[in-house]
C-alpha positions as CSV (number, residue, x, y, z in Angstrom):
1,M,-172.4,4.7,99.8
2,N,-169.6,3.6,96.9
3,S,-166.5,1.4,97.7
4,T,-163.5,1.8,96.6
5,P,-161.7,-0.1,94.2
6,T,-159.5,-1.7,96.6
7,D,-163.1,-3.3,98.8
8,T,-164.1,-3.8,95.1
9,A,-161.0,-5.7,94.5
10,I,-160.8,-7.2,98.2
11,A,-164.5,-8.2,97.7
12,L,-163.3,-10.0,94.2
13,V,-160.4,-12.2,96.0
14,A,-162.0,-12.9,99.1
15,E,-164.6,-14.8,97.6
16,I,-162.5,-16.6,95.3
17,L,-160.3,-17.7,97.8
18,E,-163.5,-18.5,100.4
19,R,-161.8,-15.9,103.0
20,D,-163.0,-13.2,104.9
21,A,-162.0,-10.1,103.5
22,A,-160.8,-8.8,107.1
23,E,-158.2,-11.4,106.1
24,I,-156.8,-9.5,102.8
25,S,-154.0,-7.4,102.9
26,V,-153.5,-5.0,99.6
27,D,-149.9,-6.2,100.2
28,A,-150.6,-10.0,100.6
29,H,-149.1,-12.2,98.4
30,F,-152.1,-14.7,96.7
31,A,-150.0,-17.8,97.2
32,D,-147.7,-17.5,99.6
33,D,-149.8,-15.4,102.1
34,L,-153.3,-16.6,101.3
35,D,-152.4,-20.2,99.9
36,A,-153.7,-19.9,96.4
37,D,-152.8,-22.1,94.0
38,S,-152.8,-21.6,90.2
39,L,-156.2,-21.7,89.2
40,N,-157.1,-19.3,92.2
41,L,-154.8,-17.1,90.6
42,V,-155.8,-17.7,86.9
43,E,-159.8,-16.7,88.6
44,I,-158.4,-13.6,90.3
45,A,-156.9,-12.5,87.4
46,A,-160.1,-12.6,85.1
47,A,-162.9,-11.7,87.7
48,L,-159.9,-8.2,87.6
49,E,-159.7,-7.3,84.5
50,T,-163.6,-8.2,84.1
51,E,-164.4,-5.6,87.7
52,F,-161.7,-3.2,85.8
53,G,-161.3,-3.2,83.0
54,L,-157.7,-4.6,82.9
55,E,-155.2,-6.7,80.7
56,F,-152.6,-9.4,82.5
57,D,-150.8,-11.4,80.8
58,P,-151.6,-15.2,81.0
59,D,-148.5,-16.1,81.8
60,H,-148.0,-13.6,84.1
61,P,-150.9,-12.8,86.8
62,P,-151.1,-10.5,89.6
63,T,-149.2,-11.6,92.4
64,S,-151.3,-9.2,94.8
65,L,-153.4,-6.9,94.8
66,R,-151.4,-4.2,94.8
67,Q,-150.0,-5.6,91.8
68,A,-153.6,-5.6,90.2
69,L,-154.3,-2.1,91.7
70,D,-151.7,0.0,90.6
71,L,-152.9,-0.5,87.2
72,I,-155.7,0.2,87.7
73,P,-156.1,4.4,86.3
74,P,-157.3,6.6,89.3
75,R,-161.2,7.3,89.1
76,P,-162.4,10.8,88.0
77,E,-163.1,13.3,91.0
């Protein structure tokens, strides 16, 4: 079974923030809702860039999973 980009991204964020994946919602704000600090934000951005071939502005990393997922191109059918 292939995981979706959302599942993969949630797993990455959960690992970095040392939380259960069930605690991570797509619309959760990393800092406000998940207590991510600035280093966590950089780690999350780097992990998502590596996994999905994205490139974020280093001065403005994504603040939510939704913000990052919106940049992932759809998979071919």
